[in-house]
C-alpha positions in Angstrom: 0.0 0.0 0.0 1.4 3.4 -1.1 -1.3 6.0 -1.2 -4.1 6.7 1.3 -6.5 9.6 1.6 -8.0 11.5 4.5 -11.4 13.0 4.0 -11.9 15.8 6.4 -15.5 16.2 7.6 -15.1 17.4 11.2 -15.9 21.1 10.6 -19.2 22.4 11.9 -19.9 24.6 8.9 -21.3 27.4 10.9 -21.8 29.7 7.9 -23.8 27.1 6.0 -25.8 26.0 9.0 -26.7 29.7 9.7 -28.5 29.8 6.4 -30.2 26.4 6.5 -32.9 25.5 9.0 -32.0 22.7 11.4 -28.9 21.8 9.3 -26.6 19.0 10.4 -22.8 19.4 10.4 -21.8 20.6 6.9 -20.4 17.3 5.6 -23.8 15.6 6.4 -25.8 18.2 4.4 -27.3 16.6 1.3 -26.6 17.6 -2.3 -29.3 16.1 -4.6 -30.2 13.5 -2.0 -26.6 12.4 -1.1 -24.5 13.8 1.7 -21.4 15.9 0.8 -19.3 13.4 2.6 -20.6 10.4 0.7 -20.1 12.2 -2.6 -16.5 13.1 -1.8 -15.7 9.5 -0.5 -17.2 8.0 -3.7 -15.0 10.1 -6.0 -11.8 9.2 -4.1 -12.8 5.6 -3.9 -13.0 5.5 -7.7 -9.4 6.5 -8.1 -7.2 3.5 -8.6 -4.1 4.9 -7.0 -5.8 5.5 -3.7 -5.9 2.3 -1.7 -7.3 3.3 1.7 -9.6 6.2 2.7 -9.9 7.5 6.3 -13.0 9.6 7.1 -12.4 12.1 9.8 -15.7 13.0 11.5 -17.0 15.2 14.3 -17.2 12.9 17.4 -20.9 13.7 17.9 -21.7 12.5 14.4 -20.4 8.9 14.7 -23.9 7.5 15.0 -24.6 8.8 11.4 -21.7 6.9 9.9 -23.6 3.7 9.0 -26.1 5.7 7.0 -23.3 7.6 5.2 -21.5 4.3 4.4 -24.7 2.8 3.1 -24.8 5.6 0.5 -21.7 4.3 -1.2 -21.9 1.6 -3.9 -18.4 0.4 -3.0 -17.1 1.0 0.6 -14.2 -1.5 0.3 -11.5 1.1 0.6 -12.9 2.8 3.7 -11.6 2.4 7.2 -13.6 3.1 10.3 -14.0 6.8 10.9 -11.7 8.6 13.3 -12.7 11.6 15.5 -11.5 15.0 14.3 -10.4 17.9 16.4 -11.1 21.6 16.9 -8.6 22.7 14.3 -7.9 21.4 10.8 -4.4 20.4 11.9 -5.9 18.3 14.7 -8.1 16.4 12.2 -5.2 15.8 9.8 -3.0 14.5 12.7 -5.8 12.2 13.8 -6.1 10.8 10.3 -2.4 10.3 9.9 -2.2 8.4 13.2 -4.2 5.5 11.9 -2.4 5.0 8.6 -0.4 1.8 8.2 3.4 2.2 8.1 3.6 1.2 4.4 1.7 4.3 3.3 4.2 6.8 1.9 1.9 9.5 0.5 -1.5 10.8 1.6 -4.2 12.8 -0.2 -6.0 15.3 2.1 -9.5 16.2 0.8 -12.3 18.4 2.2 -15.6 16.6 2.3 -17.1 20.0 1.5 -15.7 19.7 -2.1 -18.1 17.0 -3.4 -17.7 17.9 -7.1 -14.1 17.1 -7.5 -13.5 15.0 -10.6 -11.7 11.6 -10.4 -9.4 12.6 -13.2 -8.2 15.7 -11.3 -7.6 13.5 -8.2 -5.5 11.1 -10.3 -3.4 14.0 -11.7 -2.6 15.5 -8.3 -1.8 12.1 -6.8 0.6 11.5 -9.7 2.3 14.8 -9.1 2.5 14.2 -5.4 4.2 10.8 -6.0 6.6 12.5 -8.4 7.7 15.6 -6.4 6.5 14.9 -2.9 3.9 17.6 -2.5 1.2 18.9 -4.9 -2.2 20.6 -4.9 -4.9 21.7 -7.2 -5.5 25.5 -7.5 -7.3 27.9 -9.8 -6.0 31.4 -10.8 -7.5 34.3 -8.7 -10.2 36.0 -10.7 -10.0 39.2 -8.6 -7.2 41.5 -7.4 -6.0 40.3 -4.0 -5.0 42.8 -1.3 -3.2 41.8 1.9 -5.0 44.0 4.5 -3.6 45.0 7.9 -5.6 47.2 10.3 -8.2 47.9 7.6 -5.6 49.2 5.1 -3.8 47.7 2.1 -0.4 46.5 3.2 0.5 44.7 -0.1 -1.1 43.9 -3.5 0.7 40.9 -5.0 0.5 40.6 -8.8 -2.8 38.8 -9.6 -1.0 36.5 -12.0 0.8 35.1 -9.0 -2.3 34.5 -6.9 -4.1 31.1 -6.9 -7.0 29.8 -4.8 -6.1 26.5 -3.3 -8.3 23.5 -3.7 -8.2 19.9 -2.5 -7.1 17.1 -2.7 -3.6 18.1 -1.7 -1.1 15.2 -1.8 2.1 14.9 0.4 4.7 12.6 1.4 3.5 11.4 4.8 6.8 12.2 6.5 6.7 15.7 5.1 3.2 16.3 6.3 3.9 15.0 9.8 7.0 17.2 10.0 5.0 20.2 8.8 2.4 19.6 11.5 5.0 19.2 14.2 6.7 22.5 13.1 3.4 24.4 13.1 2.6 23.1 16.6 6.1 24.1 17.9 5.8 27.6 16.4 2.1 28.1 17.4 1.2 28.4 13.7 -2.5 27.7 12.9 -2.9 27.2 9.1 -6.1 26.8 7.0 -4.2 25.1 4.2 -2.0 22.0 4.5 0.1 22.9 1.5 1.1 26.2 3.1 2.3 24.3 6.2 4.4 21.9 4.1 5.8 24.8 2.0 7.2 26.3 5.2 9.5 23.3 5.4 11.3 24.7 2.3 10.4 21.8 0.1 8.9 22.2 -3.4 5.1 22.1 -3.6 3.8 21.8 -7.1 0.6 23.6 -8.1 -1.6 22.0 -10.8 -4.5 23.6 -12.6 -7.7 22.9 -10.8 -11.3 23.1 -11.9 -13.6 26.0 -11.0 -16.4 23.4 -10.4 -14.4 21.9 -7.6 -15.9 24.5 -5.3 -16.1 24.4 -1.5 -19.6 24.4 0.0 -19.5 27.2 2.5 -22.9 28.9 2.2 -26.4 28.1 1.0 -25.6 29.9 -2.3 -22.7 27.5 -2.8 -25.0 24.5 -2.3 -27.4 25.9 -4.8 -24.6 26.4 -7.4 -23.4 22.9 -6.7 -26.8 21.5 -7.4 -27.0 23.4 -10.7 -23.5 22.1 -11.7 -24.4 18.6 -10.8 -27.6 18.7 -12.8 -25.7 20.0 -15.8 -23.2 17.1 -15.5 -26.0 14.6 -15.3 -27.7 16.1 -18.3 -24.5 15.8 -20.4 -23.9 12.1 -19.6 
């Protein structure tokens, strides 16, 4: 076994739940009748290079796991879920802790990106195996300002700015080292690739897909439903 995947679903999704009545944790919200988590798991399970998948769930949602698992046509690659933590780094660390020693590379994916395409997952896994660290990203459509104290501190050239997506694929030893370094420095990151890049190792950026959006608000969910309907109509 060489490549495993962590599917992070431990976030509460407060912005989404604030706009949906009686909404469950974000990963358990349904998109066209199937949970975001199940959709993300199904895509990764269809990728030949990924041999094991670890779902990382909120501890309070473990009782829903049998229902989510039942949504999948093939659950043979899935392990039992592990409880996530308060921070993304905690959840990644929890997932890494249960990987067998023979796993050399790990793909980290957000359950809230249910429209990722299997072909893109395969591309980023191949790049991660080749160079040690890789992610999908799309060019920034807007000018990006770094703002401090309500004022512009820096405006990097837009051509150099990309919006990170998942999956992100890393050598397991690099990701563990990056998490340890972040903990030692008190650095809390929202992106695993940024933490790995702080080690000084190369992180390759591959062209992503604008449809691989992250579900954050009810508007994102509606857009995802429209995109999914368009995909279904074209098949």
